C-alpha positions in Angstrom: 105.3 25.8 136.9 102.4 28.6 136.6 102.7 31.9 138.0 99.5 33.5 139.0 98.9 36.4 136.0 98.9 32.7 133.9 96.1 31.5 135.9 94.8 35.0 135.8 94.8 35.2 132.0 93.4 31.8 131.4 90.5 32.3 133.9 86.7 32.9 131.8 85.5 36.6 131.7 82.7 35.3 133.8 85.0 34.4 136.7 87.1 37.6 136.2 83.6 39.4 136.7 82.2 37.3 139.6 86.0 38.4 141.7 85.8 41.6 140.9 82.4 42.3 141.7 82.5 39.3 144.7 79.0 38.0 143.1 78.0 34.8 142.0 79.3 32.9 138.1 75.2 33.5 137.8 74.8 36.9 138.3 78.3 37.5 136.4 76.9 36.1 133.2 73.7 38.5 133.6 76.3 41.3 134.3 77.8 40.4 131.4 75.0 39.8 129.4 73.9 43.7 130.4 76.8 45.1 128.9 76.7 46.9 125.7 79.9 46.0 123.8 79.0 48.2 120.6 78.4 51.0 122.7 80.8 50.5 125.6 77.5 51.4 128.0 77.3 49.0 130.9 73.8 48.0 132.5 74.8 48.8 135.7 76.5 52.0 136.0 78.2 51.5 139.4 79.6 49.0 141.5 76.3 49.8 143.8 73.9 48.9 141.2 75.6 45.5 140.7 75.6 44.7 144.3 72.3 45.6 145.0 70.7 44.0 141.7 72.5 40.9 142.8 71.3 41.0 146.4 68.2 41.9 145.7 66.9 39.2 142.9 67.6 36.8 145.3 64.7 38.3 147.9 61.3 36.8 148.1 59.8 38.8 150.7 59.8 42.5 151.9 63.4 43.0 153.2 64.4 46.4 155.3 67.3 47.6 153.1 69.3 48.8 156.1 69.3 45.0 157.5 70.6 43.4 154.3 73.7 46.1 153.0 74.2 47.7 156.9 76.7 50.3 157.3 78.5 50.0 154.0 76.6 52.7 152.1 74.5 55.7 153.2 70.5 55.1 153.2 70.6 58.3 150.8 72.7 56.8 148.5 70.8 53.1 149.0 67.4 54.3 148.5 68.3 56.6 145.8 69.9 53.6 144.0 66.8 50.8 144.6 64.2 53.4 143.3 66.1 54.0 140.5 66.8 50.5 139.6 62.8 50.1 139.9 61.7 52.6 137.9 64.1 51.2 134.8 62.8 48.0 135.2 66.3 46.6 136.2 65.1 45.2 139.7 61.3 43.9 139.5 59.8 45.2 142.5 58.9 48.5 144.6 60.5 50.8 147.3 58.5 51.8 150.0 59.2 54.4 153.3 56.8 53.8 155.8 58.8 52.0 158.0 62.3 52.4 156.9 63.3 51.8 153.4 61.3 48.2 152.3 62.0 46.6 149.4 59.1 44.4 148.1 59.8 41.7 145.2 57.3 41.4 142.3 57.0 38.0 143.0 55.8 38.3 146.5 53.3 40.7 145.7 51.9 38.3 142.8 52.0 35.0 145.5 49.9 37.5 148.0 46.8 38.8 144.8 47.3 34.9 143.7 46.3 33.8 147.3 43.9 36.7 147.3 42.2 36.1 144.3 42.2 32.4 144.6 40.4 32.3 148.1 37.6 35.2 147.1 36.8 33.4 143.8 36.3 29.8 145.6 34.9 31.1 149.0 32.9 34.2 147.3 34.4 36.6 150.9 37.8 37.2 152.1 38.5 38.4 155.6 40.7 41.5 156.4 42.2 39.1 159.4 43.0 36.1 156.6 44.9 38.4 154.6 46.5 40.4 157.4 48.0 36.9 157.8 49.9 36.9 154.2 51.0 40.8 155.3 48.6 42.5 153.1 46.9 45.7 154.7 43.5 47.0 154.1 44.0 49.3 151.0 46.3 46.3 149.1 43.1 43.7 149.6 40.6 46.3 148.5 42.6 47.2 145.9 43.3 43.4 144.8 39.9 42.5 144.8 38.5 45.9 143.3 40.9 44.6 140.3 39.8 41.5 139.9 36.2 41.2 141.3 34.9 44.8 140.8 31.2 43.9 142.0 32.7 42.9 145.4 31.3 44.7 148.0 33.1 46.4 151.3 32.2 45.6 154.5 33.7 46.0 158.1 35.5 42.8 158.1 35.6 41.8 154.8 35.1 41.9 151.3 32.0 39.7 150.3 30.9 38.7 146.5 27.1 39.5 146.9 26.3 37.5 143.5 27.1 34.9 145.6 27.3 35.2 149.0 23.7 36.5 149.1 
């Protein structure tokens, strides 16, 4: 005979945290690692922060926050939480409010930059049309190329490396 309380007492801390916050065991381990036992403070100050981190760390491309979290939390509270987590470096990515509140993970931005840099380096040019296929705006393309290839020249529909193309 084993009661529910006996079973709970034998649960690991990871299992207890995973159940309490409705997150995976892996995310529970990350959360537990973020607890400062000496000072008793938590890396995550609220259930919302925990939920946001748990959810958005799995995202690999830009996502509209409302599409993931729905009406379970107010948009203002969600945006403030995501912005705060990004600024503190606890959520690797950026938040933009151009067409709703869109979270873009740093992994996605790095992948875009690698594609642009590799293509430009191999070919000496890149077109804005090519970059649009990977979701880059004209300003992002200009920024990426100018940072990596300062001598690049901006044309009407492309950016070229005059030393390689001309």
